[in-house]
Steps between C-alpha positions, in 0.01 A plus 500: 500500500791354303520316169730199463758487222519145369722319250294481179448192286827446315386273220474131426744279697654800681424487872762724659718802435772710661446858614737677263442862598265722697431837337335651810576509869264507800330837531506576127184600319389250234236523232268228375682262259835673558791255490611421854746217451662279242496120521757279329386156389694233316367638171387862520492808720152582635387834640281519811242781466344680793155349571380833643605861547636614837817469703736204498469388862753221514714262297464146628751338263833671422697484177666167427235287672311229311121511524216282377200613297245667730751587772435831676813712450375830641199719566356837401316723743301820475663841504705736286853391590821622339562499126874541520618147561538277202800301608505152643431501876723216592875496518717196503659433837857620510608145560354400162693778331826354620757411240438164330756228548685309229222244473247762401288481815434812709658500844247594766575523873182525702670432830466210739229421748354220703388199306133426503322169506616238254339528159285222365649270231286672237628840609859383499461347153377827361698747702783543249805705591319801653342572837141494374326180389480456126192625318231229475544454125878483544473251788275272294741506206800436728328194644413372152858545379662366813670826590599547863593788726797686358459382141317814396614857561202721577460843342189606690469702819738376770627234262161340434508243221258584219378279219729677255801414719411129486454509123833678461675242719351214298607666176857523631510128564364446850393144593154386393475217752621445858749235384685732264800696622455878481686659213639828631543758224847639456550822695568815306864598528544819704569815305822690531490783752505773238222333300264419787420864574393549138263201491130500573307196621131499409243234588352335192130563455265204499443555128874489426543192720216329314647592162837359605349181639276434199779556249732267689225238536442513124868433437510217752177334383471534123733354240541845350643549154505802265481506121558807286390644168487842338217683333498765229279776640464687169139396431376577853678836509360600160148399608534703821625801307216476248212454744618638836311831475178340377533224760544745789215718377258207481604298806641768730825312554836498325590211273807338657692180448345307789167457320673332205718282723211394721287396203796323337557306822132404523508363145814298575354364826207351308739311276739394779276446808784353710645849544165604650486211748635428847603200707292397801666204668491225239232673292523753219242780503432639152337843497241557227524873554780756496550724803813692404715650776685820410807567714511861624789657688399729788686688771423217744594213270376290212129424480314299237138610444294267283304575182218247528366318193741689279436247225143630474601867481584723209833682487321818611344324800837353598669843481228656715526230765880511509485878535252475787700235686830679442364822647364315804837327546693827497252656745521198731128429466511146361294248690592137555231394253672709230807277521355153541425229247750585225581218257792661311713811554654764273793706628619805306857577598537701181349807664812514720737438208556125547629333184488139623393319817385165637175571692413287803169313505208639696408176679291293458489616137700306243605785273607865495587710196769765525479801266804717443630818345427567133833562332585561136732228371626391156304196380549281192166498314463365145875493453542863602603667823232737630451687827200381699361576849559171680402373844631194682233279657568262789264224612578342835300183558467205736661207319309257723184579307614678183724317255764683299304456177191656657698793642665577167169463315333741742769763455495463121122550497538821703768617256280422198202689641711809574672503163165464325251669737209450260502145641378644831206672329407196291562252785752298297 
């Protein structure tokens, strides 16, 4: 008797994923809940646990294929099996490992053969540039956007067009209606002979493709503008130094800067609600709550877990939640629900040494605050030059909904709260 391995529920609005990697091969012994495979969605990486102990009988879906929720991707049978194999069971066909051409598409020669029966119009519309018909989700999107055969280069097995390929083509400027002329992206110039052997071509993960697409969409859609200010971090640093041991002893978490910044942002959002709103068609949606996204860099790319109802939390509660989400992000255990619903984002480039930046909006949000490196600088205070730990702040905002006066006011309120942190305690 065998047990089916199915694609688990991936979260709200996520209906499909790509098989990123198999950690076992047929014949290997597996234990209950042991990770068998890794799925890549548009937002997170999801592990597929073994539903039972036994032997991996077969792998129905190889790496690189797109699958829907509930799809059977393999099966586990009874027996002891081998415990040695932990590598992926599938290898790319040699033809897919051929050198990529100047346009960035992999050359694959699968040989000729007799032509079969003519494909139906629906099949032809969604066939793309490969031999296999496009994936159902990709075919539907191609029909909606007016894309025809040859407009989309498939990255799936035997050149199959996947949904990610269609999205990537659209992002590069492909036609959105049958009447529009296809816009062919400029081909990458070939490398010099000596350089080509020292280059490595790697397929972008779905997460990286999604990050790239969303950032470009934000630039293309929003009227993005950035305003700057600087904050004297003396008061916050002195408060941390004075109470950090007592704080950690009582709350079990270190007192960092993010708790102060998150609370300062929440206070400013109450005064300037436009920064906490979003555009929906011709309507403005004002959020009477503050779900603060905290940008976290991981080995697989940037993710933004959300601290929900941060405006109702204490600094200690914010620090605990940020610590929990940060640990999950680094371990690759964030779920889709952990990253949905944010109303404003904070990005801390200072941890990498950034002195100044212009952060890009996390659409559909209307504001993002960039924190930077704390650096001692000479400041004129009371007619005297003194050395103070200063940090540049950058607020990028959507000028379609946030006026310049509101953006500057917001940033000034954040600055005031940080330079006089008692305001955060007294809710001033």
